[in-house]
Steps between C-alpha positions, in 0.01 A plus 500: 500500500424706799142572367450131439586415857256760632221376274557138606490598862178693456347206310599261773350730775164527297483117461573444861215739588263330281601165652426637854162614390410174347609311815297743711202445285541123521532526872192699550308245282622231711411675822150564372453134416636391833246738658230350296607148594531602869146661494352189336682291764348715780155549334459202277155321491618218730667727742197729518269211545712364781502848675118524476450154636732570800334833569161346480597237756634777729179702448676789353212618280655837402815316378290250316319785318820687422674201346186409309507856345869436387423154374207632286719753339783264423353150441130530454483207251702250711355200669658617814302821486169294483600332830604820650174657397297229679696591816433862441123429470509324829647795666239725360225257633670494834518885523142530409400246758707674757349837409151351537585353835640828624201685388279239682698552814489880467110488465473253795717715712290810412172320573650380837600850596161623397328231709727568796420871477123415497539266792677765695242754417215263608688437824542875565117551449430228757705672776317688775574872489514764768568855430647751742409845378715663760834328403386454149594124505274223375566158672434169323443186707408151407129435534507155664579601860591799705842471647454600862806538718379233739500229242759249379531628139718597226369760243599774261324817414560791275512890532478745219475873473351640173817656368747230636604163438327219720689335784436172681527402861518170678335412825589206723334436828477265798220426749524254806488463870858590551744748378773383259686836486604429154786702364534320147250419246536249218295372196576169344370274218647165378830547685539863388526750788510870515535708819276804503700779642328742735571770765377378832423844614329647190361194323396266782192548745333283760192507708291269725147463625291232672784264576630516133803670357589605163817627320539612134706680250402728210789558255562627144534247230834514319544370153678197650214432730245549218672238288511258793133561566410420140678161523365426855137572382530229239678249718368185658646557859523857609585572855542792739742497804525770767810445724619672820492382855256235363427377153168470330478322153184442292394407157325767291142404399381483119297813566830684612677388193228590264455849667883571475490387121196721432629814680852453316310488168299798581815675599667424157181622324527838693869512384398443146270792485 
């Protein structure tokens, strides 16, 4: 009797174990089926097509191509894939067109840079050169006029030693019957004004003769002044103002503008070397 009870107990335990394994197997099968259904819900043909359409409208080309790849592996024979493939082809055409346009812009930019460099080199060759063998400096001036101190002019010129980078200087001068004793200097174009800093003891000079007086400054051109001069030389209404006890304002001539532009281009060419 005792052995029978033990045997029955063992049988019940075994049967119970088999039942648990069957339930586990069935549960795993159900989970797998649910995963398949969820995946189909997420990546079904209609869902994938909708996603491609939305990404296409939002111009998300990478996402369109990624979804198309998934689409092709899952539903290559579906009607939705045919429509998705049309969208995919449009993306490829757009990207090719964009690539061609970018290449065209790149070539145009290269040609523009080449032309600008050639223009600067031509401008440099046109400049008047004076070499000082004692100081080792070669000076470059515009060839259109000589900027004498007793003239109403604005000009720039370049200095360069063989083993150093070039530098540029700005000269602004006044000539008249009366002194203006200017302490400030300004350049202006189209409402844009820049004060030109100078030391009245080191950068400014004056002289007189035959009833006329003249005052002038000769200063180093900073990057800020260089940028301003580039724009001024291409403007429609450049002006110079010298202000102190009295004020003198004048419009720059076409020749002054052109000379400034050519000297700056020559300066850039020297920096390119």
